[in-house]
N, C-alpha and C positions, 0 to 999 in steps of 0.2 A: 501492500500499500504507499509504504514511505516513496518506495522507488518511482513508482509510479506518477505521485504528486510531484518527484524531482523532474520527472522527464517531462510532466506538462508545464511546470514552471520556468525551463528552459524552454519550450517550445514557445511560452507567452514572453519572454524576454528576447528571443528570437525574431518573432512576428512585431514587437515594439523594436527593436533594433531597425529591422528593414523599414518600418513607417517614416522613423527619423529620419534614415538614408537619404528614401523619397523626398520627403520633405524637403531636406536643404539642399539638396540636386534641382527639384522642379523650383524653391525660393530664388540659387542661383541664377538658374536660367531666365526666372521671370525679372532678375533685376539685370542684367547682363540687355536683353533686350530694352527693359523701362530705359538701363543708360542710352546704348543705342539710340533708339527716341527720342530723348530727350537731349542729349548734345548738339545736334543742332539746331534744336530752337533756341538753346542757353547762349549758344556761340552769337546768334543772331542779335539775341539782346542783349550784349553786353559790348556786340562792333556797332549795336543803333547809338550805343551811348561816347562813339568815338570820332576822332576829326577823319574828313577824307584823306588825308594824308598818313594818318597813321594806321587806316586797314591796308592802303597800298604800300605801304612798307610792309607791314607784319601780318596782314589777310586774318582770314578767322580764325581765332582761336579761345582760350579759355583764359588767356589772361588777365590776371584783376590786376594789371598795374590802375589803379584807380586815377592817380595823376594825370594819365592820357584824356580821361573821363570828361562826360559834364552834358547838359542839358542841350547844350547850343543847335544839334541837331532838330531836336522836336519843338524848342524855342523860337528855329526859322520855320522851323514845315507848320507848324500853327498861326504864327506871325504872317511871313510871306504867304504874297497872293499877286503875285507876278505875272505875265502872260502866259511863263511858261511851268507857272508853281499854283496851282488853285484849289491845294489838297481840300479844304473843305467843304467847294463845290464839286469833287470828287466824289468824297464821303457824302456827299446832300443826296447825290445823281444815283447812286449805290443802293443808300439805304432805300429810299423812293420806292426801284427800281424792284428791290429785291422783295421789301414788304408787298406787293402787287403782287410780283411773281408767283411769291408761296402761296398767300391768300389763292390768287386765283386758280394755281395748279392744285391744292390741296382738294380745292372746292369742287373743280373740274373730274379728278380720278376718283375723290370720292362716290361720285355718281354714277361715273360708270363704273365703278367697283362694286354699288350696290346695285344697281341694275344686271349685273353678271354676277349678281350670289344669291340674289334675293328673289328673282324671281325666275321661272321656266317657262323656255318658247323655246322654237326652233331657230335653228343657228349660234342658237348659246354658246354652244362649246367648236361653234366653229369662228365665232366672233373671237373668244377665249383667245386661243391660239393665233390667233392677227395680231393681236395682244404682244403674247408671248415672240412671234416671231420678229416685233419690230426693236425687240431687244440686242440680238441678233445681230442687229444691221451696224456697222459703227454711225458715228455721225459723221466722222468723216467721209462716206460714200455718198450722206441724207444731202452733208454742205451744199453743192453747187445747186441743185433743185432748188431745194429749198431758200436760196437768196434770188435763183430767176421768181421762183415764187413772187417772193419781197416786192421784186424790180415790180412785178406784172402787177401787185395789188397796189404798190406804189406806198408803201411800208418802210423804205430806206432813209434811213435816217431819223426814225420813229420810235419812241418806246413800245409799240405794238408791236414793229417789227421784231422789236430780241424777244417779246413775254410768249407773242402767239404759238412761235413753233417748238417751244416746250411747255406748252400747257396741259396734253396731255400724255405725262409721262408714261411709257409701259410700268417700268421697275413700281413708282410707286401705285399703280393701280395693281399690280399683281401685290403689292404689301396690304395695302387693301382688303383686296377681294381672301387672302389666305386670314387674314384678323376676323371679317367676319363671317370666315368659313364657319367658326367656331363657336357662334352665336346664334342661343336656339334660335329658331324659324315662328317658334309658339309666342313669341313675340309681335309677328306681323297680324297673326291669328288674332292674338288679345287684342293688338288695339285697333284692330277693325270690329271687333264685333261690339269693341265700346263707343264707337264710330265712329275713330279717328279715320282722317283722308289718308292718302297715301303720301302725300306730301308732309301734314303731322307724323306719320311712321318712320318714313325715311330720315328728319333733321329732327323732330323733336323726341323719341324715341330711341332709334339705333345710331344716331350723330353722340348723345350723348356719353354710348358705352366705348364709343371707340375713341375716345379722347389720350390713350395711352399710343393707339396708332398716330395719332393726328402728329401728339408730340414729336414721336419719332420720326414719323415724315419730314414735320417741319423743323426740325435741326437739318437736317440730311439736306433735303433741299434748300435751306438756306445757304448751308456750306457749299451749294453746287452753282447757286443763286449769284452769291457773294462773290467768290474766285472764278464767276466767268468772266472768261476773256477773250477766246475768239470768235464768238457769234458775234456780243455788242462789238468787235473792230473794224469786224465786215458792215455792220452796219451802219453805225454812228457814221458822219460826215463831220459834223461840227463837233469845236473842241469842247465847246460849252457842253455837251451833253456824255463827255467820258466820266466815264463808270472811276473806280480806282485802282482798279485792275490796268486799264491802259492808259490812264494817268501818270500812273506811278511807274510805267514802260515808258515815256515819251523823257524820262529824266536819263535816258539812257543815249545819249547821244552821238553823233561821228566829231564832236566838237570838245564833249567830256564826258563822263560819266559821273551822277554822282551821286557814287555807290553809298555815303553815308547815310544821305535824305530817303535814297532807297528804302532801304535796311530800316532807319526809324520810320516810316509813312506806311512799310510792310506791317514790323510790327505792333502798332498802335492799329493797325487794321483787321487783326483779332482779336480785340478787344468784344465786338458786339456779340460774334457767332461764340467766343469762352462763355459772355453773361449768359449768351442765351441759353446755350448747353446745362450753363449753374441752373438755372430757373427750370429747367425740365429733366433735369438728369435722374430722378426718380422714373419719369414717365416714358421716360426714353428708355431707358435700360427695363422695364415691364410691358411695353410695347416691341421691344426687338424681338424679350425672348419668346410672349403670346405670339407675333406674327410667326416667329419659326416654329413654332410647335404644333400652333391649331393649324386646320386645313387638310 
């Protein structure tokens, strides 16, 4: 009996030791991955406090020489409103364009996903297949036909020309559909029995339940719209309509590269998305996990 207890105790110690080793290894790997992700961000933030000549001389590094650091880049960025530097105008254009794009995209995609999930009709699966098929086509292939379409519609150099082509995002529709597939269909029947209209069921019953999906997609859509550079650069002609990525890109010219202002402007541009993520972090995690499991 005593011998069996000793064997069991050894087995427990062995299992505990194995778990501890696995925990140390996984924690170490996670720490290394975090360092690899954070390192470029930290070097960028530190570089945003250094003058341009210091960046050219030493490049991007984690050098903590505070004697070379100052807030001059940010002061010039926020006080300068010259012909070549209109940071606040670029920031305002990006903010307005992103808010309108995200709100309209979420609304359109939610309605499409609701129709594909909650109703049964012919060609439903075929329509969903078409939506999924568009996810396989790179934007670079669609860019030229879309550009010609915007010319035909006379939407070049307008915000509508930037917003309209991306309103019906296939990945957003797919995510909403996956999320709503896990919701009980009995809610629709209960709403109809209580006398609710189809509009009321869609927006007053189902929409509040899909808040986590909205939060997750709002963050991802905001990141996409905020950082979008290629399509707005093709559409906008007037410099006063430039968004932040396009405006910052104009700081790099054949006659001089303002890397110090470019890095400072890029670091400050992270703040809106970062604040949005902090506000909706709880719903983001819940929405992503629910959307991945349900369906």
